[in-house]
SEFIMAR-634534 format. One record per residue (C-alpha): residue in three letters; x, y, z. Coordinates in steps of 0.001 Angstrom, whole numbers, plus 500000, padded with zeros to 6 digits. Each point is the difference from the previous one (the first is absolute). Layout:
# residues N
AlaXYZ...
END
This chain:
# residues 555
Met500000500000500000Ala501593503263498926Val500212503024502293Ala498487503242498705Leu502152503101499707Ala499083502366502797Ala500280503431498405Gly498830501525496759Val502696500832497495Leu498497502837498032Leu500352503625500992Thr498133502530497931Ala500708503300501698Ser503251499687501944Thr501837502725498118Leu497223502428499140Ser501551503307498971Ile497929503104500667Gly502466502606498748Glu498327503381499792Ala496502498703500691Asp500082500653503736Thr496202499984500211Ala499705496422498727Gly499450497316502598Val503037497900500911Pro499115496495501235Arg501493499186503376Trp503510498463499798Thr500501501023496368Arg502334502663498698Phe499326503708499925Glu502480501751497713Lys500566503720499621Ser502129501487497209Leu501859503249500691Glu502004502198497629Ser503157501577501301Thr500512503669499192Val503756499400500166Glu502003497820497628Tyr502633498322502176Ala503228498590498631Asn499774497129502495Pro496567499965501647Leu500809497174502414Gln502786502113501535Glu498506503486499676Ala496428499629501249Gly498035497849502409Leu496222499705499989Thr497919498762502928Val496233499816500272Val497863499711503119Phe496660498207499646Thr497324500445502665Ser497324497346500397Pro496288500553500716Gln500759499267503670Gly503020502278500159Lys502785497448499662Val503040501506498269Ser502111498021497515Lys503168501262498352Val501326498838496620His502736501180497663Gly499362501175496471Phe502329499111497145Trp501333501480496790Asp498796498219496863Gly501883501783497202Gly500034503553498634Arg498007502198502353Ala497610497202500998Trp499726498947503646Arg497545497519501483Val498522499119503358Arg498505496583500654Phe498003498970503052Ala497598497185500943Pro497230501149502392Asp498840497558502664Gln496876501805501242Val496783500770498182Gly499098503696499943Arg501508503380499126Trp503807500272499935Thr502085503141499672Trp503611500405498942Lys502660502713499996Thr503493500105498508Thr503295501328501298Cys502991500469497709Ser503522500565501284Asp500241502722497330Thr497300502241501410Gly500229502273496980Asn498726497253497694Glu496367501015499683Gly499073496859498102Leu501119497675502793His499869501985503231Gly496775500738501862Gln497682498115497661Ser496901498498501583Gly496799498197499186Glu497536497351501081Phe498384496811498748Ala497336497549501059Cys500915496460500994Ile497129497620499276Ala499265496383500919Pro502365497336498623Ala499322498962496422Gly500887496961497944Lys500835496398500775Gly503188498365501203Arg502040499760503179Phe501231503605500124Ala496808501665498780Glu497973498075502552His502406499937502943Gly502528502807499514Pro503806500130500226Ile502030497681502209Arg501345500776503447Ile501463498087502927Ser497450498059502070Ser499066501157503498Asp502093497209501550Asp502989500998497803Arg500333496442498634Ser498535500114496490Phe498460502241497342Val496415501157499727His498082502398497804Asp498825503381501242Asp496602498495500849Gly501633497186502002Ala499629497219497423Pro503068497676500022Phe502586500335497224Phe502235497019499295Leu503156501240498315Leu501108497528497328Ala502532501973497983Asp501904499238496822Thr503550501194499360Ala500017501895496713Trp503043502152500702Asn500780500931496412Gly496559499365498535Ala498473503447500364Leu503131501592498501Leu500389497746496972Ser496473498983499057Thr497752501624497450Glu496493500889501165Asp498597496964498167Glu502603497722501584Trp499272501421503437Arg496271499393499524Thr500751496383499082Tyr502203499662503059Val497418501515502361Arg497143497919498578Thr502047496817500429Arg501050500728503569Val496451500935501028Gly498825496637498685Gln502672498341502136Gly498735501670503168Phe502610502734500491Ser498911503096501904Ala503190502131499738Val502996500621497725Gln503477501216501039Phe501893501995497361Val502897502439499654Thr499345503667499205Thr503415501296498965Gln502327499075497129Trp501092496778501591Arg501384497575497456Ala498994500575496410Ala498303502591497846Pro496683499652498135Asp500688499454496299Gly503723500429500720Asp499599503789500125Leu501711501187503169Thr498985503622499462Lys496367498965500409Ala500721497639502870Leu501613502368502488Ala497782500916502915Tyr502366502832500804Thr503425501336499099Gly502762501443502144Thr501315499127503432Glu500564503000502274Arg496884501746498638Ile497813497595498071Ser497518500924497267Ile496776498013499667Asn498862498624496638Pro496177500196500170Ala499609497838496880Phe501535497051501849Phe497462500257502802Gln497094500753497674Arg500712496662498355Leu499869498264503374Asp496726501768500896Glu498122497674497657Lys501765496937501414Val498893500949503529Ala496474500784498795Ala499733496674498163Leu500831498132503205Asn497443501921502015Arg497284499596497372Ala500480496247500324Gly499741500121503795Val503748499538500476Leu502081501964502503Ala502979501841498479Val503187499596502077Pro502724502263498550Val503623499711501103Met500916503666500190Leu503781500078500481Trp501636496810498815Ala503260499624501888Ile501744496756499128Asn503250499408501906Gly503121501492498461Gly498147502157497496Ser501843503190499105Asn498019501214496992Pro497309502461501116Gln498045499364496809Val499613496337500995Asn500244500015503792Pro498480503253501295Gly499685498719503544Val503745499425500284Ser501400502802497897Leu497788503062500300Pro500593502561502727Glu497455499603502735Asp498100503188499193Gln499674498952496359Ala498783496524500942Val497315501703502105Leu498906502202497084Leu499818497017497649Ala497997497847502419Arg497704502877500937Tyr499285500552496297Met498779496409499680Val497777500291503059Ala498483503193498591Arg499406498269496672Trp498547496668501181Gly498982500575503602Ala496333500332498977Asn500144496603498279Gln499628496639501738Val503589499411501091Ala502426498764502626Trp503569501317499955Ile503429498351500063Leu502302502915500789Gly503336498269499321Gly500716496747498199Asp502516497147500291Ala502735501521502147Asp501450499788503484Tyr497996502212502353Arg501359498564503244Gly501914501716502776Thr501456503417499237Lys498752499797496405Ala496431500304501258Ala500400503600501225Lys499984501506496498Trp496848498111499064Lys498219500977503165Arg500632503645499153Ile498822499511496409Gly496866498218501172Arg499128502751502469Ala500624502713497406Val497800498306497389Phe497163498643502150Gly500285501656503389Asp497470502822499611Ile497465498474497586Ala497396497256500095His501269497128497881Ala499608496366499014Pro502019497318501848Val503785500197499477Thr502840497499500396Met503606499337499001His501260497141497790Pro503300498852501558Gly502475497557498491Gly499594496253500241Met499747498609503558Gln500607503470501460Trp497663500998502820Val499296503680500699Trp496953499979502271Gln502025501202502998Glu501507502920498050Phe496618501375498871Ala497630498932502775Asp499998503523501487Gln499068501695496713Asp496356501076499761Trp500102500074496195Tyr501234496370499813Gly496752498075499725Phe500979496388499352Val503116497841500134Gly501280498904496610Tyr502741497404499622Gln501263497493497458Ser500930496398500650Gly501754500034496622His500987497360497482Gly502139497591501990Asp499147496327500516Asp502534498682502517Asp499118499011503573Lys501264503291501423Thr497613501975497778Leu497078497705500763Arg500639500229503728Trp500004503824499777Gln496549499744498420Ile498499497728502648Asp501600501238503243Gly501876503197499101Pro499199503549501171Pro496485500237498471Ala498873496891501896Val501320501506503256Asp499328503731499759Trp496315499816499122Thr499317499785503748Lys501802503279500754Arg498440503432500243Pro499274502204498210Tyr498121497536497815Arg500177500253496215Pro498801497856497099Phe502895497848498743Val500232499368496233Asn502584497941498132Leu500430502306496982Glu502360497661498170Pro499918496247500590Cys501802497822497470Tyr499117500761496371Glu498556497172497954Asn502522498757497361His502796502206501396Val503243498065500553Ala500415499360503743Tyr503141501446501568Gln501351496765501471Ser498783497048497918Arg500122501953496716Lys496745498305499014Ala496887501811498816Ile497584500691502844Thr496851497928499626Ala496352500804500593Glu500146497697503030Gln502814502067501560Val498099503205499286Arg496821498705501641Arg501956498817503035Ala501646503408500504Met496714501840499613Tyr497881497823502291Trp502778500000502590Ser500124503807499800Leu496273500269500629Leu499902497607502959His503201500682501969Thr498856503590500651Pro496453501395500243Ala498662499721496447Ala499814503353498182Gly501273499278496501Val502850498712497884Thr501613500585496599Tyr500541497633497076Gly502773500465497448Gly500415498410496578His503382499974498245Gly499342501600496630Val497245502271501267Trp501950502113502499Gly502595500916497325Trp497415500107497176Asp502308497667498072Asp499827498762496420Gly501401496546500784Thr503310500348498168Arg502359500617502936Pro500060500511503776Pro499248503504501285Thr503099502124499346Asp500637500740503682His499164496434501149Pro502204497886497690Gly499926496939502253Ser496225499881500399Gly499310497790496997Val498416500690496612Pro496309500653500655Leu497064499285497791Pro498630503089498206Trp497858502026502359Gln496804498959498188Gln500711496315500629Ser501332500640503487Leu496599501371500996Ala498592496482499714Met502663498028501890Pro498472497353502317Gly500701501902503210Ala498379503137498621Met496879498080499045Gln499855498496503501Met499967503423501645Arg496283500072499245His499544497173502491Leu502092501777502630Ala497870503132499603Gln496798497990500076Tyr500994498205503159Phe501125502965502084Thr497120502234498957Ser497622497198501006Ile501160499901503632Asp500482502591502724Phe503649500387499032Gly500409503232501943Arg499443498143503281Leu502567497243499383Arg502956499836502383Pro502937497575499705Ala499494496830502035Pro502975497713499294Glu499312498153503259Ala496989498336498318Val502326497632498118Val501246496891501783Asn503439498692498980Gln500790502930497697Pro501909498533496977Gly501473503429499236Arg502337499743502973Glu502095497483498100Glu499292501045496415Pro498832503616499603Arg498392499378496609Arg497475497770501800Phe498977502652502543Ile496263499887500708Ala498726503523500641Ala496965500487502224Ala497802502927500997Arg496691500423501768Thr497623502856500615Asp500060502050503173Arg496629498487501003His501255496469499265Asp497142499264497590Leu502293499318497014Leu503292498086499758Val502004499860496752Leu503083497867499233Tyr502146500003496862Val501634496628499329Pro502727500327497326Glu500744496329499298Asp499313497571502876Arg497219497487499418Ala498756500222503580Val499838502678502684Asp499363499596503733Val497991502787501608Lys499574500696503709Ala496376499314500896Asp499810502887502469Met500905502489497219Leu496901499147497960Pro496898502215499933Pro496877498716501777Ser498333497118498114Pro502143500728496935Arg499234499276496381Ala503248498859498329Ser500798500341496295Trp502884499965497538Phe500594502831497545Asn502174499272496963Pro502138503111499231Arg500764498657496515Thr496389499538498875Gly497769501755502535Glu498115496776500682Ile498625499215503474Ser499523496608501627Val499035498669503407Ala502859499243502429Glu499770496796502048Ala501718499669503394Glu501878497086501565Glu501028499694503656Ala503773500438500477Ala501464500073503542Gly498024502870501449Ala499691501788496677Leu497917499705496855Arg501671498838496806Phe498791501156496594Arg501240498431496767Thr500161502170496871Pro497781498923497097Ser503031499645497708Glu503606501102499574Gly500880503696499861Asp499270502968502237Trp496658500386501779Ile498137502290502371Leu498248498329502922Gln497220502113501456Phe497856499668503125Val496866502157500368Ala497958500175503192His496562498407499924Gly497352502528499068Lys502460502471498498Gln498920501055496521Ser502336499025497188Lys500196501816496684Tyr500571496808498039
END
């Protein structure tokens, strides 16, 4: 019996642009946009003028956003209202003599939400009240199943991007992570069109670059998919500011660049990754704390995280930062016992109990078909599933990210990515979209959106005679809800699992869920020395689930 997808995937009004029509009604949670014309032609607008706008809600709540330059004398302000009623706005320009930008004001009416789909019906995402997972503005749960499309938004045509988004929606994805600066390669080989900015000490923005990405962000949102831009990619050792802005740009310029992106897409349905794939531990964290405070400290914003290097843990460095909304990490692309042990009992599995609480998300488990660091063999769909289900059950479940070799680099299948020569020759991105692990993500999404995933807490003590102590690849992950009415175990390869009877919900209903097919079957128990033994229906990985008697099930 298949499990139904929990959320609609169409969004009809997520990026409504009002422009000059301030009197038109703006549906709640959709985008109000105001165009302004500067009376001054700046040589470098990013450096010479700053525009802020204060919006006041019908109940008097004040929200501040930044405006942004969009070429020539055009400036724009984008804002998503969250209350129905009359809103007012007023601008402030750092160049007070600019009559087109300074002291402008107006009002608009926010009306009831319109359209179908997860964001139109439930609003943007935020951190849950218990700080463990993600929810929509109206409190509806949001399960973050992201895809890694680092280079995809940069290199794809609009038609290709639509194909990509349509495919991933059909596979159950709810979010996409992508890079928003000139990271690796240029569209059509034309570097002059690809540069997000030029310069180092005083950068100049290229609006055409970001205008091209506007449609990519909008296409995701229209499909009910959260956009997750990496703002300042900062791979270790990078010295080229045109490729690694997070490492190479002066701090004040990194702030301007990141703030520009927030101004441009902050009214869309987004979550932010401030810095990507670098070491943010110890003394290196101080710079990024300052950047984060400068970009997000005085504005309302979507959840923000960092994307540290493989098996690097930065929760302690950023736990005191108000702007840092969730803990991102990557277990990486290794397959030796040391790597597997980090995944099952490393810092994430320990620190989830520490305050202040945050959602934990593995932003980069092993990529399907990527060559593993130690064995030098291509990573299989089985290894991908294992890393993802482990990630969701060894910390409170909030979300996880899939990655497909060939998709993240937007490759043509002729050679490895130029900066990852040892990663293996991928399939072309079109074929990589349909790799077995990618297709099986639909079942992962179906399963977790069919249970109260936000209430799951790790419960490794439920497993008797844990096989993972001897062989980490066999580790059986377990989690149960805070009210003990649901217990979930992921069994990677053993044909039988012994479960402590006193960990079961009252009068439980036991079932197997097949993560490869989505099929469900009844689980039968055998007595086993004070525990209950359950034998898997066949070889391969399985989820064993126990639901309390009388609890409603969605499948």
